[in-house]
C-alpha positions as a printed NumPy array, in Angstrom:
array([[ 93.375,  99.586,  92.171],
       [ 92.284,  95.967,  92.697],
       [ 95.372,  95.34 ,  94.833],
       [ 94.537,  98.239,  97.121],
       [ 90.811,  97.583,  97.372],
       [ 90.416,  93.788,  97.197],
       [ 93.74 ,  92.027,  97.715],
       [ 93.867,  92.488, 101.513],
       [ 90.312,  91.103, 101.807],
       [ 91.211,  88.088,  99.662],
       [ 94.432,  87.355, 101.551],
       [ 92.653,  87.505, 104.92 ],
       [ 89.743,  85.381, 103.675],
       [ 92.02 ,  82.646, 102.308],
       [ 94.235,  82.725, 105.405],
       [ 91.254,  82.384, 107.755],
       [ 89.866,  79.499, 105.672],
       [ 93.238,  77.732, 105.918],
       [ 93.32 ,  78.307, 109.688],
       [ 89.768,  76.947, 110.079],
       [ 90.713,  73.851, 108.061],
       [ 93.814,  73.346, 110.189],
       [ 91.85 ,  73.738, 113.437],
       [ 89.289,  71.201, 112.257],
       [ 91.998,  68.681, 111.439],
       [ 94.177,  69.588, 114.448],
       [ 92.142,  70.82 , 117.439],
       [ 94.079,  72.627, 120.147],
       [ 95.351,  69.973, 122.557],
       [ 95.294,  70.064, 126.371],
       [ 99.079,  70.456, 126.514],
       [ 98.851,  73.505, 124.231],
       [ 96.182,  75.052, 126.463],
       [ 98.473,  74.491, 129.464],
       [101.453,  76.113, 127.711],
       [ 99.266,  79.075, 126.787],
       [ 98.234,  79.571, 130.41 ],
       [101.835,  79.299, 131.619],
       [103.235,  81.643, 128.964],
       [100.391,  84.155, 128.861],
       [ 97.485,  84.155, 131.3  ],
       [ 94.076,  82.701, 132.014],
       [ 92.461,  85.701, 130.32 ],
       [ 94.475,  85.03 , 127.175],
       [ 93.284,  81.422, 127.269],
       [ 89.685,  82.651, 127.409],
       [ 90.33 ,  84.911, 124.41 ],
       [ 91.73 ,  82.008, 122.399],
       [ 88.872,  79.758, 123.5  ],
       [ 86.368,  82.324, 122.18 ],
       [ 88.312,  82.943, 118.963],
       [ 90.897,  80.199, 118.251],
       [ 92.185,  82.099, 115.207],
       [ 94.08 ,  84.304, 117.702],
       [ 96.422,  81.367, 118.327],
       [ 97.526,  81.652, 114.706],
       [ 98.534,  85.309, 114.849],
       [100.767,  86.147, 111.923],
       [102.248,  89.117, 110.182],
       [102.731,  89.245, 106.434],
       [105.371,  90.67 , 104.118],
       [105.094,  90.152, 100.395],
       [106.69 ,  91.602,  97.31 ],
       [105.433,  91.068,  93.771],
       [107.982,  92.068,  91.142],
       [107.018,  92.371,  87.486],
       [108.832,  94.014,  84.62 ],
       [106.53 ,  97.052,  84.948],
       [105.95 ,  97.49 ,  88.676],
       [106.656,  96.262,  92.191],
       [103.876,  95.787,  94.714],
       [104.979,  95.829,  98.365],
       [102.456,  94.47 , 100.865],
       [102.895,  94.579, 104.604],
       [100.789,  93.696, 107.61 ],
       [102.509,  94.02 , 110.957],
       [106.195,  94.364, 111.58 ],
       [109.13 ,  93.221, 109.494],
       [111.339,  94.763, 106.863],
       [111.523,  94.983, 103.096],
       [114.76 ,  96.181, 101.501],
       [115.575,  96.56 ,  97.813],
       [119.124,  96.522,  96.507],
       [119.92 ,  98.052,  93.126],
       [122.63 ,  97.085,  90.645],
       [125.102,  99.469,  92.265],
       [124.557,  97.581,  95.572],
       [122.699, 100.476,  97.223],
       [120.067,  99.253,  99.663],
       [116.913, 101.214, 100.445],
       [113.548, 100.638, 102.04 ],
       [110.519, 101.139,  99.817],
       [108.275, 103.895, 101.159],
       [105.639, 101.555, 102.587],
       [103.596, 103.743, 104.947],
       [104.657, 103.419, 108.608],
       [102.233, 102.046, 111.157],
       [102.749, 104.019, 114.36 ],
       [100.947, 101.32 , 116.373],
       [103.894,  98.933, 115.976],
       [105.725,  99.444, 119.259],
       [107.894,  96.823, 120.944],
       [106.165,  93.46 , 120.589],
       [102.811,  94.99 , 119.654],
       [101.907,  94.379, 116.034],
       [ 98.972,  94.098, 113.701],
       [ 98.107,  90.587, 112.602],
       [ 96.09 ,  88.462, 110.217],
       [ 94.156,  87.1  , 113.192],
       [ 92.341,  90.358, 114.007],
       [ 88.704,  90.8  , 113.049],
       [ 89.339,  93.506, 110.435],
       [ 92.925,  92.654, 109.501],
       [ 92.342,  93.828, 105.939],
       [ 92.182,  97.417, 107.258],
       [ 95.734,  97.163, 108.615],
       [ 97.444,  96.239, 105.351],
       [ 99.931,  98.747, 104.014],
       [100.63 ,  98.68 , 100.296],
       [103.056, 100.542,  98.113],
       [102.805, 100.317,  94.358],
       [106.04 , 101.304,  92.587],
       [106.029, 101.834,  88.841],
       [109.386, 100.861,  87.362],
       [110.962, 103.378,  85.061],
       [114.399, 101.799,  85.002],
       [115.779,  98.383,  85.742],
       [114.463,  95.838,  88.208],
       [116.102,  95.687,  91.628],
       [119.056,  93.327,  91.754],
       [117.688,  91.832,  94.984],
       [114.768,  92.177,  97.384],
       [115.206,  91.157, 101.018],
       [112.236,  90.379, 103.252],
       [112.812,  89.668, 106.942],
       [111.219,  89.628, 110.354],
       [111.705,  92.685, 112.549],
       [113.946,  90.604, 114.789],
       [116.606,  90.682, 112.094],
       [116.734,  94.478, 111.751],
       [116.457,  94.877, 115.524],
       [119.737,  92.997, 115.911],
       [121.702,  95.838, 114.269],
       [122.96 ,  98.938, 116.08 ],
       [121.356, 101.313, 113.578],
       [119.585, 101.636, 110.235],
       [122.806, 102.063, 108.238],
       [124.239,  98.816, 109.621],
       [121.037,  96.964, 108.789],
       [120.886,  98.329, 105.23 ],
       [124.53 ,  97.424, 104.632],
       [123.525,  93.757, 104.865],
       [121.699,  94.103, 101.538],
       [124.785,  95.375,  99.758],
       [126.974,  92.791, 101.489],
       [124.694,  89.893, 100.521],
       [124.428,  91.   ,  96.911],
       [128.194,  91.49 ,  96.707],
       [128.755,  88.002,  98.187],
       [126.294,  86.407,  95.772],
       [127.946,  88.107,  92.827],
       [131.477,  87.239,  93.865],
       [130.987,  83.744,  95.341],
       [127.678,  82.565,  93.841],
       [124.333,  81.824,  95.403],
       [125.411,  78.403,  96.658],
       [128.053,  79.944,  98.941]])
């Protein structure tokens, strides 16, 4: 219950404090303002000038695994995949966010970012997953379809088991 009700608030609060500390120690430089205008627009520069936290836009994927449960946390795009001992890869049923289209995503930099967190709490009744993969959406987008993307989980686990983690 705490994870659902308070954890997103705490993550956002700590993240924004870290951003404020970084901005104080490292103000946005003239060359960065120029790059922003060239890459985006003058209106985007005005937005960042009014709220510099926007320049730190970030998504978040996190997985907490204990012997009793797994907590999946997601803000924005990206992918979480679990692979079981039989090398079957699946996505946990983290609720979809229909607003994530193309390059549009939710972010820690928004005013009420805590509202956009999606959590899935999974009670474990059997064994722990053999592996959990967390990646940016750019990784899954590079595959022709969902099956090809999920096969990476099984392939990685198989490779680790047969050749070791170092390989």
